[in-house]
N, C-alpha and C positions, 0 to 999 in steps of 0.2 A: 379097476374095473373096465371090460370091456363091454361096452354097448352100441347097439346097431337103431337104425330108423328107417320104417317103412314110408316111404314119401310117397302118399295114393294122388294120383291124378286122377283119378275121378271118371266114370265111364260118360256120364251127359255135362260133359264140364264146358260145352262151346258158349260163347256168350254173342249172339250176335253179328256172327262171321264164320269164315271155315276154320279158323284157330281155336282151338281149346285153350282153356284158361292159363294154363301152364307157359304158353307160347304169347300171351298177349304183353304189352308192354305195359311198365307203372315205370313210373318218372324215369326213362330211361333205360330200362332193363326189364329184360324178362320178368314174368311171376319167377317160374322156377329157378332162374339165377338167384333171386333174393331169399327166395326161401331156401335153396341150398346154402346162402352163406349165413345162414342164421346159423342150420346146423355144423356147418363149418367152423364156425368160431366157437361151438359150445364144445368145451372140452372134455365131458363123459362121451361125446359121441366118437366111435371109431370109423365106423362107417355107413353108408347111405345105399338104401338097396330102393329104387326109382320102379313105382307098379303104374303100368300105365295102358293103354288100348293098343293093340297089334299095330294102328297103323298110324301111331304115335312113337312108334319106336325108333325109326331112322332120326327121328328131328331129335330125340334122346338121346341118341346115339352120338349124336352130330355136334350137343351142347355139351354132352360128356366130354369132348374132343376138346373143346375150343374156351372152355369157362372156366379159370381157376376155383371157383365156387363149388364146381363139380368134384372136387380132386378125391373126395372120401367116396365116392359112388364107385363100388364094387360089381353090382349088376344092375341089367334093366329085365325087369320081368314083364308079361303079358299079365295084366289082371283078367280077373273072372266076371263072372255074371252079375253077382252082388260085391256088396263090401268084401264080407267075411269068406270070399271067396277069392278076392283080390288079397286079402291079408295073409290067406291062408299059402297061397301062391310066394308071396315075398319070404315070410318066414321061413318057407324049404329052400333059400338059397342066403339068409342069414350065416354068417360064420359059426361054427360050433362053441368057440369060444366066448362069443355073445354071452353076459351072464343078464342083460335087459334088453328087453328089443321095445321100442315105441311107435306108435303109429300115429303121423302127421298127413293133415289136407295139404297140400301142395297150394291151394285156394288161402293160406295164411300166413303170406312172406312175411310180415310181420312180428312172428313172436320173438321173443326175446330171447339170445343166449343162455342168459341165465335161469329163464324160465324154464328153461330146457333141460338145464342141468338139476336145478330142483325138481322138477318132476320126475327125474331119472333116478336121484339119489331117494327120494320117497319110494318109489319103485321097488328099490333093492332091496329097505329097509321093510318095505309092508305087503311087497307080495303084487299091486296094483298102486296105480295113481294117474292121477290127470288134472290137467288146467279145471278152471270153471271160476264162474263168477256168481255172486248172487244176485237174484233176481230184483230189481228197483220198482218194476210195471207189478199195478194190480192184474193179476191174471183172471180171464175168465173162462170160462168152459163153455162152449156151443156147438150141438151136433150137428147142427143143420146151416148156420153163419148166418142164422137171421135173429135167433134169438139167447141171450143166455141163461143157461140153466142152476150155474155154481159159479163160486168164488175161488178159489184154492187161498190156500193159506202161503202168502210167498215168503215169510220167516224159512220156510223151509225146503225151497226152491231155489234151484241152481241152473246157469246155462254153462254147460257141458262146454268145452273148447279143446282143440289138440295142441301137443302130442298127448294121447292115453299111452301111458307105458307098464310095463310087467315084466316080472323076472320070465327069462325067456321057457326054463321047465313051464312055470305056471300058464302062460299062454298059449303054449304047444298043446298041453292037456285041454286047455278049452276049445280050441279048434276041433281037436279030435269029438271030444263031447258035442261041441254044434254039430260037426259032420254026421255023428250016427243018429242026430236028434233033427240034422235038418232045420235046424235053430240057426239065423240067418238075420242079426239084427243090424240095424242102419248105425250102431255107437257100439265101438268095440268094448267099452267099459262095462257094457251089456252082459257082457259074457261070463265077466268078474262077477257079476250081482246075481246072475244066476248058475253058477256053477260054483262058486267059492265063499268068500264073505265079505264083509262091507271093501269099498274102495277108497283109496286116502284122496281129500281133496287138496291141491295145490293150488291157491289162491292167485288167477291169473290178472291178465290186463286187458283193459279195454281197446288198446291200442292192436290186440289180437284177432282180428276182426276176419271175417272169412267174404272174400271177396265173390259176389253175387250176382250185384247190378251193378252198372254203370255207376250211382251214386257210392258204391262202396269204394269202386277204384279212386274216385275224386277225393274223398275222403283220407284214402289211404295216402295218396300223393301229399296232401294238407300236411299229414303223418311226419311222411318222411322229409318236408322240406321243415317242419320244426324240429325233427332230429338234427340237421344237418346244421340247424342256425345256432342249435344249442353245444355244437362241439367247438 
């Protein structure tokens, strides 16, 4: 089974400086390097498409030429205005032989290769699948940020992660429908929920955190340190 992954760098992913998150250092290596390494080690991933902003393309190309973890990168693509536009641009460069296409945020560098493979396998069987974790906190609804209005039933709530994977023909069909309807969700599985059927949940890991704040970087470095000590 041939599979591809779109690594989405994001359009607003700078964090307190000039560099975007893919090029920030995490325990001595860039976030991009560590994310690509996970997909390089995932046996079911055959090619990587990097989707980034035009101003980052030269730096992405330089990384592709120097980092062994980027050996599966087959194309570097300029992203669009919103997430669905970027995914559409990336899918256009995926090999026609790819049977499954996954989408992953570059800012999740600690994803486990085994979890990647499980998600791809499940998508091939079910049509669409994504990593997620059950919600453990009590979730309140507040329209104004001052007063709570309702309490959600956390037993049916899940925290979506990436990768989110689809049969290639399914994702292409969803993207066409979304374009015609001008539907632009911030989550790729939302396409499947809208245009098809239920998407399969693959239980993920707390390690697969998204790097959003400096505190997230500190946690990620602690996780990497623990991994190295356990080897």
